[in-house]
Structures are given as structure tokens and as C-alpha cells.
C-alpha positions as CSV (number, residue, x, y, z in Angstrom):
1,M,85.6,137.2,128.7
2,T,82.1,136.2,127.8
3,G,81.6,134.8,124.3
4,F,79.1,133.0,122.1
5,I,80.3,129.8,123.8
6,D,81.8,129.7,127.3
7,I,83.6,126.6,128.5
8,D,83.5,126.8,132.3
9,N,85.7,124.4,134.3
10,L,84.8,121.5,132.0
11,S,85.8,118.0,133.0
12,I,85.2,115.0,130.8
13,A,85.8,111.4,131.8
14,F,85.5,108.0,130.0
15,E,84.4,105.6,132.8
16,D,87.2,106.0,135.3
17,K,89.7,107.8,133.0
18,Q,89.8,111.6,133.0
19,A,90.2,113.0,129.5
20,V,89.8,116.7,130.2
21,S,90.2,118.5,133.6
22,N,88.9,121.9,134.6
23,L,89.2,123.5,131.2
24,S,87.9,127.1,130.7
25,F,87.9,129.3,127.7
26,S,85.5,131.4,125.6
27,I,84.7,131.7,121.9
28,P,83.5,135.2,121.0
29,K,81.5,135.8,117.9
30,G,83.6,136.7,114.8
31,K,86.8,135.3,116.4
32,T,89.0,132.3,115.8
33,I,90.1,130.3,118.8
34,A,92.7,127.6,118.3
35,L,93.1,124.5,120.4
36,V,96.5,123.0,120.0
37,G,98.4,120.1,121.5
38,E,99.6,116.7,120.7
39,S,97.4,113.6,120.1
40,G,95.7,112.6,123.3
41,S,95.7,116.2,124.7
42,G,91.9,116.4,124.7
43,K,91.4,118.8,121.8
44,S,88.9,116.8,119.8
45,V,87.1,115.4,122.9
46,T,86.5,119.0,124.0
47,A,85.2,120.0,120.6
48,L,82.8,117.0,120.4
49,S,81.5,117.7,123.8
50,I,80.2,121.2,122.7
51,L,77.7,119.4,120.4
52,R,77.3,116.5,122.8
53,L,78.6,114.1,120.2
54,L,80.5,111.9,122.6
55,D,79.0,108.5,123.3
56,E,77.4,109.2,126.7
57,R,77.1,105.5,127.5
58,H,80.8,105.7,128.2
59,A,81.6,109.5,128.5
60,H,80.3,111.7,131.3
61,Y,80.9,115.2,132.6
62,P,82.1,115.2,136.3
63,G,82.0,119.0,136.4
64,G,81.7,122.3,134.6
65,A,79.4,123.7,132.0
66,I,79.2,124.5,128.2
67,N,77.2,127.7,127.9
68,L,75.7,128.8,124.6
69,E,74.8,132.4,125.3
70,G,74.0,131.4,128.9
71,E,72.2,128.1,128.1
72,N,74.1,125.1,129.5
73,L,74.3,122.5,126.7
74,L,75.3,119.8,129.1
75,A,71.7,120.0,130.5
76,A,69.9,120.4,127.1
77,K,67.5,117.7,125.9
78,E,68.1,115.8,122.7
79,N,65.4,117.8,120.8
80,R,67.0,121.0,121.7
81,L,70.5,119.7,120.6
82,R,69.1,118.8,117.2
83,Q,67.9,122.4,116.7
84,I,71.4,123.6,117.5
85,R,73.5,121.0,115.6
86,G,74.1,122.0,112.0
87,Q,72.0,125.2,112.4
88,R,73.7,127.3,115.0
89,I,76.9,125.2,115.4
90,S,78.4,123.1,112.7
91,M,81.5,120.8,112.6
92,I,84.0,119.8,110.1
93,F,85.4,116.4,111.1
94,Q,89.0,115.3,110.6
95,E,88.5,112.2,108.6
96,P,86.1,112.8,105.7
97,M,86.2,109.2,104.4
98,T,84.6,107.9,107.6
99,S,82.4,111.0,108.1
100,L,80.7,110.8,104.7
101,N,78.1,108.1,104.0
102,P,79.5,105.8,101.4
103,L,76.0,104.9,100.2
104,H,74.8,108.4,99.5
105,T,75.7,110.8,96.7
106,V,77.2,114.3,97.3
107,E,73.9,115.9,96.4
108,K,71.9,113.8,98.9
109,Q,74.4,114.4,101.8
110,I,74.5,118.1,101.4
111,G,70.8,118.4,100.5
112,E,69.8,116.5,103.6
113,T,71.0,119.2,106.0
114,L,69.2,121.9,103.9
115,E,66.0,119.9,103.9
116,V,66.1,119.2,107.7
117,H,67.1,122.7,108.9
118,Q,65.6,125.0,106.2
119,G,62.8,122.9,104.8
120,M,64.0,123.3,101.3
121,R,62.5,121.3,98.5
122,S,64.7,119.2,96.3
123,N,65.1,121.7,93.5
124,Q,65.9,124.5,96.0
125,A,68.4,122.2,97.8
126,R,70.0,121.3,94.5
127,K,70.5,125.0,93.6
128,R,72.0,125.8,97.0
129,T,74.2,122.6,96.9
130,L,75.7,123.8,93.6
131,E,76.4,127.2,95.2
132,L,78.2,125.6,98.1
133,L,80.2,123.3,95.8
134,N,81.3,126.4,93.8
135,L,82.1,128.2,97.1
136,V,84.5,125.5,98.3
137,G,86.1,125.1,94.9
138,I,84.8,121.7,93.7
139,P,85.6,121.4,89.9
140,D,82.6,120.6,87.6
141,P,80.1,120.8,90.5
142,E,77.1,119.6,88.4
143,Q,78.9,116.4,87.5
144,R,80.1,115.9,91.1
145,L,76.5,116.0,92.4
146,S,76.0,112.3,91.5
147,Y,79.4,111.2,92.8
148,Y,79.8,108.9,95.8
149,P,82.6,109.6,98.3
150,H,84.9,106.8,96.9
151,Q,84.9,108.7,93.5
152,L,86.5,111.8,95.1
153,S,90.1,112.5,96.1
154,G,90.9,113.1,99.8
155,G,91.0,116.9,99.3
156,Q,87.6,116.8,97.4
157,K,86.0,114.8,100.2
158,Q,87.2,117.4,102.8
159,R,85.7,120.2,100.7
160,I,82.4,118.4,100.6
161,M,82.5,118.2,104.4
162,I,83.2,121.9,104.6
163,A,80.3,122.6,102.2
164,M,78.0,120.6,104.4
165,A,79.1,122.4,107.5
166,L,78.6,125.8,105.9
167,A,75.2,125.0,104.3
168,N,73.1,126.7,107.1
169,E,75.6,129.6,107.7
170,P,76.2,128.6,111.4
171,E,77.2,131.1,114.1
172,L,80.0,128.8,115.3
173,L,82.1,126.5,113.1
174,I,84.1,123.8,114.9
175,A,86.9,122.8,112.5
176,D,88.7,119.6,113.7
177,E,91.9,119.4,111.6
178,P,90.0,120.8,108.5
179,T,93.0,120.9,106.2
180,T,95.0,117.8,107.2
181,A,94.1,115.9,104.0
182,L,94.5,118.9,101.7
183,D,97.5,120.0,99.7
184,V,99.0,123.4,100.4
185,T,97.3,125.4,97.7
186,V,93.9,124.0,98.7
187,Q,94.7,124.5,102.4
188,R,95.3,128.2,101.7
189,Q,92.1,128.5,99.6
190,V,90.0,126.8,102.2
191,L,91.4,128.8,105.1
192,E,91.0,132.0,103.2
193,L,87.4,131.0,102.3
194,L,86.6,130.3,106.0
195,K,88.2,133.6,106.9
196,S,86.1,135.6,104.3
197,L,82.9,133.8,105.4
198,Q,83.7,134.6,109.0
199,Q,84.0,138.3,108.2
200,K,80.9,138.2,106.1
201,M,78.7,136.3,108.6
202,G,80.3,137.2,111.9
203,M,80.9,133.5,112.4
204,A,83.1,132.2,115.3
205,I,85.6,129.4,114.6
206,L,87.0,126.9,116.9
207,L,90.1,125.6,115.1
208,I,91.7,122.3,116.1
209,T,95.0,121.6,114.4
210,H,98.5,120.3,114.9
211,D,99.9,122.7,112.3
212,L,101.0,125.8,114.3
213,S,101.9,127.7,111.1
214,I,98.2,127.7,110.2
215,V,97.3,128.8,113.8
216,R,99.8,131.7,113.5
217,H,98.1,133.1,110.4
218,Y,94.5,132.5,111.2
219,A,93.8,132.4,115.0
220,D,93.1,135.3,117.3
221,H,93.6,133.4,120.5
222,V,95.4,130.1,121.3
223,V,94.7,127.5,124.0
224,V,97.5,125.0,124.4
225,M,96.5,121.7,125.9
226,R,98.4,118.7,127.3
227,D,97.0,115.6,129.0
228,G,93.5,117.2,129.1
229,K,94.6,120.4,130.8
230,E,95.3,123.9,129.8
231,V,99.0,124.6,129.7
232,E,98.9,128.1,128.4
233,A,96.3,130.5,126.8
234,N,96.9,133.9,125.3
235,S,96.7,136.0,122.1
236,T,98.3,134.4,119.1
237,D,101.0,137.0,118.9
238,I,102.1,136.4,122.6
239,I,101.9,132.6,122.3
240,F,104.3,132.6,119.3
241,N,106.6,135.4,120.3
242,Q,106.7,135.2,124.1
243,P,105.6,131.7,125.2
244,T,105.9,131.1,128.9
245,D,105.7,127.3,129.1
246,D,108.4,124.8,128.1
247,Y,105.8,122.6,126.4
248,T,104.6,125.4,124.2
249,R,108.2,126.1,123.2
250,Q,108.6,122.4,122.4
251,L,105.6,122.5,120.0
252,L,106.9,125.7,118.4
253,D,110.4,124.2,117.9
254,A,109.1,121.0,116.2
255,D,110.2,121.9,112.7
256,P,110.6,118.9,110.3
257,G,114.3,119.6,110.0
258,P,116.9,120.4,107.3
259,A,117.6,118.7,104.0
260,P,118.9,115.1,104.4
261,A,122.5,114.1,103.9
262,P,123.3,113.5,100.3
263,C,123.1,109.9,99.1
264,D,126.1,108.0,97.6
265,A,126.9,109.5,94.2
266,D,128.0,106.1,92.9
267,A,124.8,104.3,94.0
268,G,123.2,102.1,91.3
269,T,119.7,102.7,89.8
270,L,117.0,100.7,91.7
271,L,113.9,101.9,89.8
272,D,113.7,103.1,86.2
273,V,110.3,104.2,84.9
274,K,109.6,105.4,81.4
275,N,106.4,106.8,80.0
276,I,103.9,105.4,82.5
277,N,100.2,106.0,81.7
278,V,97.2,105.1,83.9
279,T,93.7,105.5,82.5
280,F,90.4,105.0,84.4
281,P,87.1,104.4,82.5
282,I,84.4,106.9,83.6
283,T,81.4,105.6,81.6
284,R,80.9,102.3,79.8
285,T,78.7,101.1,77.0
286,F,75.8,98.7,77.5
287,F,78.3,95.9,76.8
288,G,80.8,97.1,79.4
289,K,83.4,98.7,77.1
290,P,84.9,102.0,78.2
291,K,83.0,104.9,76.6
292,T,84.8,107.9,78.2
293,S,87.9,107.7,80.3
294,L,90.3,109.8,82.4
295,R,94.1,109.7,82.0
296,A,95.2,110.0,85.6
297,V,98.9,109.6,84.8
298,K,100.4,110.8,81.5
299,D,103.8,109.7,80.2
300,V,105.6,110.0,83.6
301,S,109.3,109.0,83.7
302,L,111.6,108.9,86.7
303,T,114.6,107.1,88.2
304,L,115.4,106.2,91.8
305,R,118.8,105.2,93.0
306,E,119.7,102.9,95.9
307,G,119.5,104.7,99.2
308,E,117.8,107.7,97.7
309,T,114.4,109.5,98.4
310,L,112.3,110.9,95.6
311,G,109.6,113.3,96.8
312,I,106.4,113.3,94.7
313,V,104.4,116.4,95.2
314,G,101.3,118.0,93.7
315,E,97.7,119.0,94.5
316,S,94.9,116.5,95.2
317,G,94.0,114.7,92.0
318,S,97.4,115.3,90.5
319,G,98.1,111.6,90.2
320,K,100.6,111.2,93.0
321,T,99.0,108.2,94.7
322,T,97.9,106.7,91.4
323,L,101.5,106.7,90.2
324,G,102.6,105.0,93.4
325,M,99.9,102.3,93.0
326,A,100.9,101.8,89.4
327,L,104.6,101.2,90.4
328,L,103.4,98.7,93.0
329,K,101.2,97.0,90.3
330,L,98.1,97.7,92.4
331,T,96.7,99.7,89.5
332,R,96.9,98.7,85.9
333,S,99.2,100.9,83.8
334,E,101.0,101.0,80.5
335,G,104.7,101.8,80.1
336,D,108.1,100.5,81.1
337,I,108.9,99.8,84.7
338,R,112.3,98.3,85.6
339,F,113.1,97.3,89.2
340,G,116.7,96.2,89.9
341,G,117.3,96.0,86.2
342,R,114.4,93.6,85.7
343,A,111.3,94.6,83.5
344,I,108.3,94.2,85.8
345,G,105.7,96.3,83.9
346,D,104.2,93.3,82.0
347,L,104.4,90.8,84.8
348,D,101.1,89.3,86.0
349,Q,100.2,89.2,89.7
350,K,101.5,85.7,90.1
351,A,104.9,86.4,88.5
352,F,105.1,89.7,90.5
353,K,104.3,88.2,93.9
354,P,107.8,87.1,94.8
355,L,109.0,90.7,94.3
356,R,106.4,92.2,96.6
357,K,108.6,91.6,99.6
358,D,111.2,94.0,97.9
359,I,108.7,96.8,97.3
360,Q,106.5,97.8,100.3
361,I,104.1,100.6,101.1
362,V,103.2,102.7,104.2
363,F,99.8,104.2,103.8
364,Q,98.5,107.6,104.9
365,D,96.0,106.4,107.5
366,P,97.7,103.8,109.8
367,Y,94.4,103.2,111.6
368,G,92.6,102.3,108.4
369,S,95.4,100.1,107.1
370,L,95.9,98.0,110.2
371,S,93.4,95.3,110.9
372,P,91.6,95.9,114.2
373,R,91.1,92.2,114.6
374,M,94.8,91.3,114.5
375,S,97.5,91.8,117.2
376,I,100.5,93.9,116.3
377,G,102.6,90.8,116.1
378,E,100.2,89.2,113.7
379,I,100.0,92.3,111.6
380,I,103.8,92.5,111.3
381,G,104.2,88.8,110.8
382,E,101.6,88.3,108.1
383,G,104.0,89.2,105.3
384,L,106.6,86.8,106.8
385,M,104.1,83.9,106.6
386,I,103.5,84.6,102.9
387,H,107.1,85.3,101.7
388,F,109.2,83.3,104.2
389,P,107.0,80.3,105.2
390,D,110.1,78.1,105.5
391,Q,111.6,80.3,108.2
392,S,108.8,80.2,110.7
393,D,111.2,79.5,113.5
394,K,112.8,82.9,112.9
395,H,109.6,84.9,112.6
396,A,109.4,85.9,116.3
397,A,112.9,87.2,116.2
398,M,112.3,89.2,113.0
399,I,109.1,90.8,114.4
400,T,111.1,91.7,117.6
401,Q,113.8,93.3,115.5
402,A,111.3,95.2,113.4
403,L,109.6,96.6,116.5
404,T,113.0,97.5,118.0
405,D,114.0,99.2,114.7
406,V,111.0,101.6,114.8
407,G,111.5,102.4,118.5
408,L,108.7,100.3,120.0
409,D,109.0,97.8,122.9
410,P,108.7,94.3,121.5
411,A,106.4,93.5,124.5
412,V,103.6,95.3,122.6
413,A,103.4,92.6,120.0
414,G,100.3,91.1,121.7
415,R,98.3,94.3,121.8
416,Y,95.9,95.7,119.2
417,P,96.0,98.9,117.0
418,H,93.3,100.8,119.0
419,E,95.6,100.7,122.0
420,F,98.1,103.0,120.3
421,S,98.4,106.6,119.4
422,G,98.5,107.8,115.8
423,G,102.3,108.1,115.8
424,Q,102.7,104.7,117.3
425,R,100.4,103.1,114.7
426,Q,102.4,104.7,112.0
427,R,105.6,103.1,113.5
428,I,103.8,99.8,113.4
429,A,102.9,100.3,109.7
430,I,106.6,101.1,109.0
431,A,107.6,97.9,111.0
432,R,105.2,95.9,108.9
433,A,107.0,97.1,105.7
434,L,110.5,96.9,107.2
435,V,110.2,93.3,108.5
436,L,110.4,92.0,104.9
437,Q,113.7,93.7,104.4
438,P,112.6,95.6,101.2
439,S,114.8,97.7,98.9
440,L,112.0,100.2,98.2
441,I,109.3,101.6,100.4
442,V,106.5,103.8,99.0
443,L,105.5,106.3,101.6
444,D,102.0,107.7,100.8
445,E,101.4,110.8,103.1
446,P,102.8,108.9,106.1
447,T,103.0,112.0,108.3
448,S,100.1,114.1,107.3
449,A,97.8,113.1,110.1
450,L,100.5,113.4,112.8
451,D,101.3,116.2,115.2
452,R,104.4,118.2,114.3
453,T,106.4,116.7,117.2
454,V,105.4,113.1,116.2
455,Q,106.1,114.0,112.5
456,K,109.6,115.0,113.4
457,Q,110.1,111.7,115.2
458,V,108.8,109.7,112.2
459,I,111.0,111.7,109.8
460,N,114.1,111.1,112.0
461,L,113.1,107.4,112.2
462,L,112.8,107.1,108.4
463,L,116.2,108.8,107.9
464,S,117.9,106.6,110.4
465,L,116.4,103.4,108.8
466,Q,117.5,104.6,105.4
467,Q,121.1,105.1,106.6
468,R,121.1,101.7,108.4
469,Y,119.6,99.6,105.6
470,G,120.3,101.5,102.4
471,L,116.5,101.9,101.8
472,S,115.1,103.8,98.8
473,Y,111.9,105.8,99.4
474,L,109.2,107.2,97.1
475,F,107.8,109.9,99.4
476,I,104.3,111.1,98.3
477,S,103.2,114.2,100.2
478,H,101.6,117.7,100.0
479,D,103.7,119.0,103.0
480,L,106.7,120.6,101.3
481,A,108.5,121.2,104.6
482,V,108.5,117.4,105.2
483,V,109.4,116.7,101.6
484,R,112.4,118.9,102.0
485,A,113.5,117.1,105.2
486,L,113.4,113.7,103.5
487,S,114.0,114.1,99.8
488,H,117.1,114.1,97.7
489,R,115.2,114.8,94.5
490,V,111.6,116.1,93.8
491,L,109.1,115.4,91.1
492,V,106.2,117.8,90.7
493,L,102.9,116.5,89.2
494,K,99.9,118.4,87.9
495,S,96.9,116.7,86.3
496,G,99.0,113.5,85.9
497,Q,101.9,115.2,84.1
498,V,105.4,116.0,85.3
499,V,105.8,119.8,85.7
500,E,109.2,119.8,87.2
501,Y,111.8,117.2,88.2
502,G,115.2,117.5,89.7
503,D,117.5,118.0,92.7
504,A,115.4,118.9,95.8
505,E,117.5,121.9,96.7
506,Q,117.2,123.3,93.2
507,V,113.4,122.7,92.8
508,L,112.5,124.0,96.3
509,R,114.9,127.0,96.2
510,A,114.8,128.1,92.6
511,P,111.8,126.4,90.8
512,Q,111.6,126.9,87.0
513,Q,107.9,126.5,86.6
514,A,105.1,128.8,87.7
515,Y,103.1,125.9,89.2
516,T,105.9,124.9,91.4
517,R,106.3,128.5,92.6
518,Q,102.6,128.5,93.3
519,L,102.9,125.4,95.6
520,L,105.9,126.9,97.3
521,D,104.2,130.2,97.8
522,A,101.3,128.5,99.5
523,A,103.4,126.3,101.7
524,F,105.8,128.9,102.9
525,F,103.2,131.6,103.3
526,Y,102.4,129.8,106.5
527,Q,105.9,129.0,107.6
528,G,107.4,132.4,106.8
529,P,110.1,133.6,104.4
530,S,112.9,131.8,106.2
531,A,111.4,128.4,105.9
532,L,114.0,127.2,103.5
533,D,116.9,129.1,105.0
534,E,119.4,127.6,107.4
């Protein structure tokens, strides 16, 4: 099969380590080809090589070719590549926070590609930028033009990346995990948008994702990779219904799992929250007083029992993470927060510090939340030095126990975060929280960036730790299949307000509110009508 792009026996190596070996596939115009496989399988490296975005001081190509309508891009000069990048071939990167320039506004970042490739003047670029922001569903686009990346939610940042990639109507769009940071309704909107643009423009799409349910609905052809090699390649229908390789079947079977075992009905209340409000100033007067403000969390109340998991779901910007930060006293809030029967809402940071060991957090991005300059042992032990300085003789044993609890060899304590996969780094982040023996752990999208097989491992790990230590979890996520596998109760947020709150089984099987049904429809559109059935 000859396509717009033909990958022909491509091999990629980093110094003496082979990352991709003899890979061949074609991307025809107007079709979606999906590359799937676990972390480290070579998916992203292959995609980056098409645009020659790998650091060629360390990466080289021992063999093969990447042909753009017969032109070998591996032999192209830099000036030629600049003509192709962003114009004929665009890319949506996986992590928008690191891909967007923190010093430039939304208008400048999108406008730059229009000025470079189409020679637009500033007023033309501004008009086109507004069209693109409307296209990808950014609310109040005129107001967002002056925003910087840190002022946007994760989902909004990803939409900005998509707008930039689509600005010049490319012939091939490389989408590297384009919906990882997005909630299910936005996922569906973005994928439907890409599909409609593909039909309108005849655009080819190379889709890289760990979410096989998305692949099933949007890809025409699937290439399964493992350890840099092709395991299996065929039409989407055959891959999902008649896979021939055991590894493909393993990927397809990696469902997050059934609902957790019920928690103890007699368990006491650990966290009791009443009428929490969080307000952020948007503009200030000359003297620094808030002029206009945004209520990100509005009169939210909840309870959490010992050994229980409360899932908090909602779209990007719904206030999920802000609520979690407020409960951790990392964001200023108003309202009544009681932890273990003690009122903590009005405590200052000094008074609250001794309680921090009892309330820990695991962040969404383990790579960004682990210091690259500290060893794993130092990262896990840092909290021990702060909260248990008089037990320094026991720290090494406690670090060893925490690593063992999360399924890692204690011998890795001397290594650094960059030496681990995404799933391993998330285990390290869990160990850092666990070593302080907390009662409550806030889990902020801890599995969203992980492959389904690794997701399942982390879910099973969290469930086993909960059973062993009686932990309570606040689980923030947009992935309702994962929420279902971990949560005893579910709280649904929209625009900072509680829409629905109750038993997980009730909320997920028979929601009372239209907004909850909308979330469920979007989530299980991908997974099929039997997603909640046993």
C-alpha cells in the first residue's frame, strides 16, 4: 500500500540502543492509522522521526526511509523540513504544559504559525486565531487571546495545541495522545472535530494513544508495537475482533476492572466538608484589591469515611482539582473542613503542618512532580526528614517498606526519576505519599497518562494498599471506567457546583441528572453498551 507517508523498514537508535527496528507501514490520505502499544514501545519516537524532531546529536537512523510522496525525509535539508513542518504535516504533542511557551499569550503562539507559513498580518492572524479557538470549543475566545498557558485548564491547553496544529490545514496530522488530558465529553468533541476536519480536508491522521476504545471508534488501520517492533498490523475491525497475537489480546483485555469491594458499613467519618467556596480574583484595582473574581468552587459539601474512596468527576474547569487543593489547604477557601473530627478550615499553615503527614497527594504527572535532581530514596525520604526527624535511624527501613509496598525493588532507591517508565514513576509518587502512613490520599488524575495495562496495575495497587492500611482516597478523574473500578461513592461537579452525589453504583448506572448522563454517554460511547455490565 502506497500512501501520503510511507515508513519503509525504519530503524531508530539512540547511541547504541535500538528504539525501533525495521518498522514499515503507510499512511494514506484521508485515513486514520493508529499506533498502539505500551510505554517504551517506540510509538512516539516513530512519530517524532517523521518530522525529524528527534535530537540527532543522540538519535540516528541505521536503516530505512520515511517517504513523503516519494521524497525521503531522512535525507531532507533543514530548510526543506521547515517548509513541511506545520504546513503539510502538523503534530499535536502529548503534554501541552511543556509544549506551550509559558511566556507567550495564546494569540501570539497560534498567530506565529500563521505569520510564518501564510504570511498573515497581525489583524488577519487574529481573525483566523479566533476562528480556530471557536473551532476547538474554547469558551470566550476573545478573552482567552490574552491568556498565558498557566491561566488555562489542562483540557483548554490541549485545545490550544490542537488549534495550532490545525491552523494551516495540514495534509497529515500526527496526534500523540491528543486526548489524554481531556475529560470524556471534550474527548468526544475533539475526536469528532478531527474526524469532520479529516472528511472536509482529506487529511490523514496518525493517532498515537493507549486508549484502545478510542482507536476502535476512530481508526481505519492499527499497528501494534512492542519493544520497537511491529507485533501485528491490520484493519481495526480485524484487530479488535480477530487478533492473532497474544500481546494484542493482552492489551485488549486490560479493562480497569469491576467495582471495588464495599467498605465497612460501621467505618467512622474521616473527612466532613460543609459549604466550601473558592474564589480567584481575575482583575484587580490599581491598589491591588480584587475587582472581578471567579467562584471556582461553590458551596460544596461532602463526607468521606475511613477506608472509603470518593470519586470526584466533571469536565475540565469544573473545580475538581481546585476542590482537592482547598481540602489540602494549598488553596485558600471558605467553609467548614473537619478532618478526624478536628476543624482545620481556619488553621494557618504553621498549625496545619503537623497534619500534612496524615493528608497526602499523588499528582497527575509523576515526572513533573518528582525532582529530577533527587534520587528515589531522597524523594521518598524527604517527608520523613520533615515529619519524623527524631526517627532518622528508621528512615532507610521505612523507605524500603514503601518501595516494597508499591511493588518496586528497594535497590532502585539510588536511581533517578528519568530512569523509570511512567508507570514506575507513578508508583514512586505513591510510595512518597505512603511512607508517611497517611489516613487520606488525594489522587489527582493518577492514571490518566498511563497505558491501560499499567493503569490496571496501579488501580490494583491502590486497592490492595487501601485494604492493607485502611486508607481513604479522594480520587479525581475524568476516566469514568477507572472511577468505577476504585470508587465507593461519586460526586459530580459542574462549574464548581455539585450536580449529583451518591453511591457509585447508583450514580453510574442510574444517574438522576442530565449532565451526569451526558458524561456517561460520552465515556461509554467509546467502551460500548456493556461497559458497566458484569
